[in-house]
C-alpha positions in Angstrom: -11.1 -18.9 -24.7 -9.6 -15.4 -23.8 -9.3 -16.4 -20.1 -7.4 -19.6 -21.0 -5.1 -17.7 -23.4 -4.3 -15.1 -20.7 -3.6 -17.8 -18.1 -1.2 -19.6 -20.5 0.6 -16.3 -21.1 0.8 -15.7 -17.3 2.2 -19.2 -16.9 4.8 -18.6 -19.6 5.8 -15.3 -18.0 6.2 -16.9 -14.6 8.3 -19.8 -15.9 10.5 -17.4 -17.9 11.0 -15.1 -14.9 14.2 -15.4 -12.9 12.3 -16.6 -9.8 12.6 -20.3 -10.7 8.8 -21.1 -10.2 6.9 -23.8 -12.1 3.2 -22.9 -12.0 0.5 -25.5 -12.7 -3.0 -24.9 -14.1 -5.6 -26.1 -11.6 -9.0 -25.6 -13.2 -9.3 -21.8 -13.5 -6.4 -21.1 -11.1 -2.7 -20.9 -11.7 -0.9 -22.3 -8.7 2.8 -21.8 -8.1 4.4 -23.4 -5.1 6.9 -21.1 -3.6 9.8 -22.9 -1.9 11.1 -21.9 1.5 13.6 -19.1 1.1 17.2 -20.4 1.2 20.3 -18.2 1.4 20.8 -18.7 -2.3 17.2 -17.6 -3.1 17.6 -14.6 -0.9 20.8 -13.6 -2.7 19.2 -14.2 -6.1 16.2 -12.0 -5.2 18.5 -9.3 -3.9 20.4 -9.4 -7.2 17.2 -9.0 -9.1 16.3 -6.0 -7.0 19.7 -4.5 -7.5 19.6 -5.0 -11.3 16.1 -3.5 -11.5 17.4 -0.5 -9.5 20.3 0.0 -11.9 17.9 -0.1 -14.9 15.7 2.5 -13.3 18.7 4.7 -12.5 20.0 4.4 -16.1 16.5 5.5 -17.3 16.6 8.5 -15.0 20.0 9.4 -16.4 18.8 9.1 -20.0 15.9 11.4 -19.1 18.4 13.9 -17.6 20.4 13.8 -20.8 17.4 14.5 -22.9 16.3 17.3 -20.6 19.7 18.9 -20.7 19.8 18.7 -24.5 16.4 20.4 -24.6 17.6 23.2 -22.3 20.7 23.6 -24.5 18.6 23.8 -27.7 16.3 26.4 -26.1 19.4 28.2 -24.6 19.7 30.6 -27.6 16.3 32.1 -26.9 16.7 32.2 -23.1 18.8 34.4 -20.8 22.1 32.7 -19.7 21.1 32.8 -16.0 17.8 31.0 -16.9 19.7 28.3 -18.7 21.9 27.8 -15.7 18.9 27.6 -13.4 17.2 25.0 -15.6 20.3 22.9 -15.8 20.7 23.1 -12.0 17.0 22.1 -11.5 17.5 19.1 -13.9 20.5 18.0 -11.9 18.7 18.3 -8.6 15.7 16.3 -9.8 18.0 13.7 -11.2 19.8 13.4 -7.8 16.4 13.2 -6.0 15.0 10.4 -8.2 18.3 8.4 -8.2 18.4 8.6 -4.4 14.7 7.5 -4.3 15.6 4.5 -6.5 18.5 3.6 -4.2 16.4 4.0 -1.1 13.7 1.7 -2.5 16.3 -0.8 -3.5 17.8 -0.8 0.0 14.4 -1.1 1.6 13.4 -4.0 -0.6 16.7 -5.8 0.1 16.1 -5.3 3.8 12.6 -6.7 3.4 13.8 -9.7 1.5 16.7 -10.5 4.0 14.4 -10.2 7.0 11.6 -12.5 5.5 
């Protein structure tokens, strides 16, 4: 029973995804025919990757904001130069992770377009 329920949930998730797939239950397997990639499919997949990258970058920026607020709150008990160092470190980490997200996005888009 648990297996069947899980498979049905997977089927529902695949159908509701932006991939446009329609899986069929074949005994104990869930089969989804993947159509040949057309220019439109490639563009749609690239849009999904770009949107996901933007969501990740927004999350990173929210984490930066929280970190800077934490540093500011602790600022009264820390020397001024330590506060500046921590703020700079938060900014550097933010830039590093945003660049990483952008690089992964470009890499995935390249992978999709060359498939």
